[in-house]
N, C-alpha and C positions, 0 to 999 in steps of 0.2 A: 504494500500500500504506500502510495506516495505521501509526502509530508502534507501536501495540500488536501488530499483525501482524508488523512488522519485529523487534520484541523477541522475540516467540515464535519466529520463524524463526531468529534468531541463537542463542537458547537451544537449540533443537532441533538446529541444526547442530553446536553444541558437544557435545551428548549423543551424536550420531552419531559424530563424530570420536574421542571418547574411549571409545566402546563396544568390546566385545571381538569384534565380528564381523569377518569377512574384508574385505579392501579392496574387492572387487567389490560386496559387499552395501552397504558404506558409500557407494560411488559411486552405486549405484542409489537409495538412500534420499535422497541429496542432490539427485539429479535430480528425484525426486518432490517435493522442496521448491520446485522451480521454477528451479533453476540449470541452465546449459548443461552437457552431458556432458563437454566438455573441461575446463571449470572445476571440475567435480566431481572428475574424475580428478586434477587438479593439487592440489586441496585435500587429498585423501586422501594423495597422494604426499608432500606437504609435511608433513602431520601425522605420517606414519610416519618420515620422515627427521629431523624435529625431535627425536624421542625418541631417535634413535640417533646423530645427528650429534655430532661432537666439539665441545667448546666452541672458540670462535675461537682463544683462546690456545694450546689443545692442538694445533692444526694448524699453528702457526708453527714455522719453523726456529729454532734457537738464535740465529742472528744477527738474525733478524727480531724475536724476542722481546726481544733485548737493548735495542732502542730504547725499550722500555717500562720497563726497569730503570734505577734511578738509580745503581747501583753500576757502576764501570767493568769492562769485560770484558778479561781477559788473552788475547792471541792464543794459539791452540794452537800448540805446538811439537812437532816430531817428535822421538822419542827419539834422543839423541846429538847433536842440533843445538841451538844456543842461540838 
C-alpha cells in the first residue's frame, strides 16, 4: 500500500469512528476498508469506551490517588476513637 493510500485509509477510519452511525455499521465500513472483522469490532468497541471511560485518576481509590498527592494524608478515624 502506498503512503498516500495509507493516509487516506487512516483519515477514512477516523471519519468512520467519529460518525454518528451505529456500531455494526461502523464495523462493516471498517471491514470494507480492508481490516479483519475482529479488529474492526475491537476498534469500534475501543472508540465507544474511550468516550465514556472515566479518566484514570477518577477510577482510583483515595489511597491509590494519595500516592500522586504531595500533601500528607491523615488516616481516617472512626467517631469516638482517637
